Phi, psi and omega in degrees: 000134179283165176279315187219134166248128177252127178254109181117125183246039166279186182305318182295316180293315182292321177295323175296315180299316178298314182295321180295316180296320178296333179274004176092011181269150178272118189237143170229139180246133170252133176213123184283339183265152173272149183266174356287140184274130180252164180198148176288107180207168183289332175070015174260120178267126173292158180307321182294328178287323177299319181289323179294320177295318179300323179296336176269359182081026184244127184224076186291146177290149179178205184239127181297133180250130181264346179171195182240139174237137172254136186221140166215120185055235181262009178266125185224132172245134181236146175219127179278147170289136180263344187254019182114170183284150166271195180205130170275123186224126174303137182302325179293325178289323176297315180296317182298319182292318177294318180294322176301320180293320178296314179296321179296330179280355181078020180276122181287139175239117183256125180280095185201141175278137176256117184247333184234136176232130177242121180260133172246180184297325186238006179197173178232144176244126179221125180051038177082359180256128176264139179211156177293327179220152172236133178250117180270108177239044191261028161097180186304318182251051187312115172298326180293316178304316181293315182298328181274000179074024185263353178284134178249160180295131180294149177233139177095175183291144176278147175227154183230160177237143176227147181213140173210153182252148180226147181278077179227126176296138178301145179280328180202192182261025180257144162280120183261123178257108180269134184248136169231184184293331187231006185202167170233146175236121181262128176249113186238120172293129179244342168200184186292346184236005190218140171238151173253139175247120178243128180251131173244126189210150175265003181241127180288146177162163182291163184305309182301321179292320180295327181295337180294345176288349182234072187300327178293327178282320178302320178297321181293329181272352184302123179084353180289146179274124175285133182244013171207161174282161176286130173243147181230162178209148176145177353299145189283319184291123177228114179267142185230135181289323180198159180262358182225133172222104182066242180254019176248131181235138181262142179217163180068211179299333179297336183278000181117147186212136177264297182188163179270011190304319183268356175067029184255010188306310183293319181299316180292323178295319179294318177296318179296320180299320179296314181289326179298315180297320178299321178295322180290317178301322181278357184057037178236065182302331182293343178282349186290325181303311180292321180296318178296317180296327180291311184287339181257355190300310184301316180295315182298316182295316180293316181297315178299318179297316180294319179296319178298314183293332180297336182278348181279126181306132179090338184295315179304327178284339185268344187300309184290313175303323177296319178297326177291319183285335183236067185297327179294318178296312179301314180297322181295318180293316179302318185279340168295321178285325183292330177082000000 
């Protein structure tokens, strides 16, 4: 019988598998998709995420990021990272680097969908494999979370994400967050010749239509060559009753999601993987719920606060000017997120 079965080979699942193997656990990964796996995301890694990947022996190629910029029209506020550079990384490159590390560690990855899970007192059986624990890293709309009755009814407005890449050299080393009344557009350098545009919005519609909310950005992209298809994700908010049910533990987007507004998804997943592995090594899976809440608390509170303030008339227009007037506060918030 194995120690751990991980369902899902996204960053959260692969990081968990790597951490578990390094801790001496026998790990098997199930993933129904062939790689490299892509996803609509902002693709900016905070400095803390870069360091966490390095601790796992993972060094994905990308573009060094010096900080975060907030922009509306011609008003721009910038804050540098104080703890080292972040990195803009294509999601496919991040997956490829993590998967290479998993393969190098000798961790088997089986291309198979997991549809049934049977829990016993001392083990779990999934796709014919018995293990002491199962880690569900099967994404935003996790079938395992639903099957276990851990999905909760969503509260608040729904939001969606869209992403596309363009052959434009980056202007600088900042992730630029463009603000409009109902959406944000993230401009992330991912290599010396390419930027990614990620849109977060409460209004459904195609990428080109959503881009009209940012005329200054649309002008910059005029005539630019798209080098990827549009990918979408959502609704983003996913409420979860608990992260542990018996010997099954949820991680990554499957563990619950507020929004991509602060760009911390990968960093939280990597931190969660580390504490989850510690709980499994100690044979205390019940401790994971509190540990997950601890490592994600700051991000959840800040994201909820920004989403709440976004609903107040006039606030979306005031966010960038306020960041310009209070650079110390803006820089402090950015560096709390950067780690």
